[in-house]
C-alpha positions as CSV (number, residue, x, y, z in Angstrom):
1,X,-8.0,-29.3,8.9
2,X,-8.4,-26.6,11.5
3,X,-5.0,-25.1,10.5
4,X,-6.2,-24.9,6.8
5,X,-9.3,-23.1,7.9
6,X,-7.4,-20.6,10.0
7,X,-5.0,-19.9,7.2
8,X,-8.0,-18.8,5.0
9,X,-8.5,-15.9,7.5
10,X,-4.9,-15.0,8.0
11,X,-3.2,-12.6,5.7
12,X,-0.3,-14.4,3.9
13,X,2.8,-12.4,3.1
14,X,3.9,-11.7,-0.4
15,X,7.7,-11.1,-0.9
16,X,8.6,-8.1,-3.0
17,X,12.2,-8.5,-4.0
18,X,14.4,-5.4,-4.0
19,X,11.6,-3.2,-2.5
20,X,13.9,-1.8,0.1
21,X,15.9,-0.2,-2.7
22,X,12.9,2.2,-3.4
23,X,14.3,5.7,-3.1
24,X,13.2,7.8,-0.1
25,X,10.1,9.9,-0.8
26,X,9.1,7.7,-3.8
27,X,6.3,5.2,-4.3
28,X,5.5,2.4,-6.7
29,X,2.2,0.7,-7.6
30,X,2.1,-3.1,-7.4
31,X,-0.6,-5.7,-8.1
32,X,-1.1,-8.7,-5.9
33,X,-3.3,-11.7,-6.5
34,X,-5.4,-12.4,-9.6
35,X,-7.4,-9.3,-10.6
36,X,-9.2,-11.2,-13.4
37,X,-10.5,-13.7,-10.9
38,X,-11.7,-10.9,-8.5
39,X,-9.0,-11.7,-5.9
40,X,-6.5,-9.1,-6.8
41,X,-5.5,-5.9,-5.0
42,X,-3.5,-2.9,-6.1
43,X,-1.1,-1.5,-3.5
44,X,1.2,1.5,-3.4
45,X,4.5,0.9,-1.7
46,X,6.1,4.1,-0.3
47,X,9.4,4.7,1.4
48,X,9.0,7.2,4.2
49,X,11.6,7.7,6.9
50,X,13.6,4.7,5.7
51,X,10.5,2.4,6.1
52,X,8.6,0.7,3.3
53,X,4.9,1.2,3.8
54,X,1.9,-0.2,1.9
55,X,-1.4,1.5,1.3
56,X,-4.4,0.4,-0.9
57,X,-4.2,2.0,-4.3
58,X,-8.0,2.7,-4.2
59,X,-9.1,6.1,-2.8
60,X,-11.8,5.5,-0.1
61,X,-13.6,8.7,-1.2
62,X,-14.6,8.0,-4.9
63,X,-12.8,4.8,-5.8
64,X,-10.1,6.5,-7.9
65,X,-6.6,5.2,-8.0
66,X,-3.9,6.7,-5.9
67,X,-0.8,7.5,-8.0
68,X,2.7,6.3,-7.6
69,X,5.9,8.3,-8.1
70,X,7.2,11.2,-6.0
71,X,5.4,11.6,-2.7
72,X,3.9,15.0,-1.7
73,X,6.3,16.6,0.9
74,X,8.2,13.3,0.6
75,X,5.6,11.5,2.7
76,X,2.1,11.6,1.3
77,X,0.4,9.6,-1.5
78,X,-2.0,11.5,-3.8
79,X,-5.4,10.8,-5.3
80,X,-5.5,12.8,-8.5
81,X,-9.4,13.0,-8.7
82,X,-9.7,15.5,-5.9
83,X,-6.0,16.1,-4.9
84,X,-6.5,14.2,-1.6
85,X,-3.3,13.3,0.3
86,X,-3.0,10.1,2.3
87,X,-0.5,9.1,4.9
88,X,0.8,5.6,3.9
89,X,1.5,4.8,7.6
90,X,-2.0,5.4,9.0
91,X,-4.1,5.6,5.9
92,X,-5.5,9.0,7.1
93,X,-6.4,11.7,4.6
94,X,-4.4,14.8,5.7
95,X,-6.1,17.6,3.7
96,X,-9.8,16.8,3.5
97,X,-12.6,15.1,5.4
98,X,-12.3,11.7,3.9
99,X,-12.2,8.2,5.3
100,X,-9.0,6.3,5.8
101,X,-7.4,4.2,3.1
102,X,-6.6,0.7,4.0
103,X,-2.9,0.1,5.0
104,X,-1.1,-3.3,4.9
105,X,1.5,-4.5,7.3
106,X,5.0,-4.7,5.9
107,X,8.2,-6.4,7.1
108,X,11.7,-5.8,5.9
109,X,13.8,-8.9,5.0
110,X,17.2,-7.6,3.9
111,X,16.6,-5.8,0.6
112,X,13.2,-7.4,0.2
113,X,9.9,-6.6,1.9
114,X,7.0,-8.9,2.8
115,X,3.6,-7.3,2.3
116,X,0.6,-8.9,4.1
117,X,-2.3,-8.5,1.8
């Protein structure tokens, strides 16, 4: 019983098959969970320096969505509302006074990646 309660508070990994094949300097938006039930989250996976990183797809400034595709300077995710750039490793906004975006732990497993959402 205690283990079941503890698991409610632990982040469980979700396996993203083939995520390690994402090209360097590119990103892709994925949805985890059930957004219709209010338990979903949109995440941007980005490959920077050979590492797959995960950042929340919601901008902490105005709630807009960060966009996927090519990364700015090969390393930054963009919010198109105000052209804010976020570092997917730390979540920090690099070009404006804005709060940090949430980042998620990732773990490579061969060509797959586990994302802890």
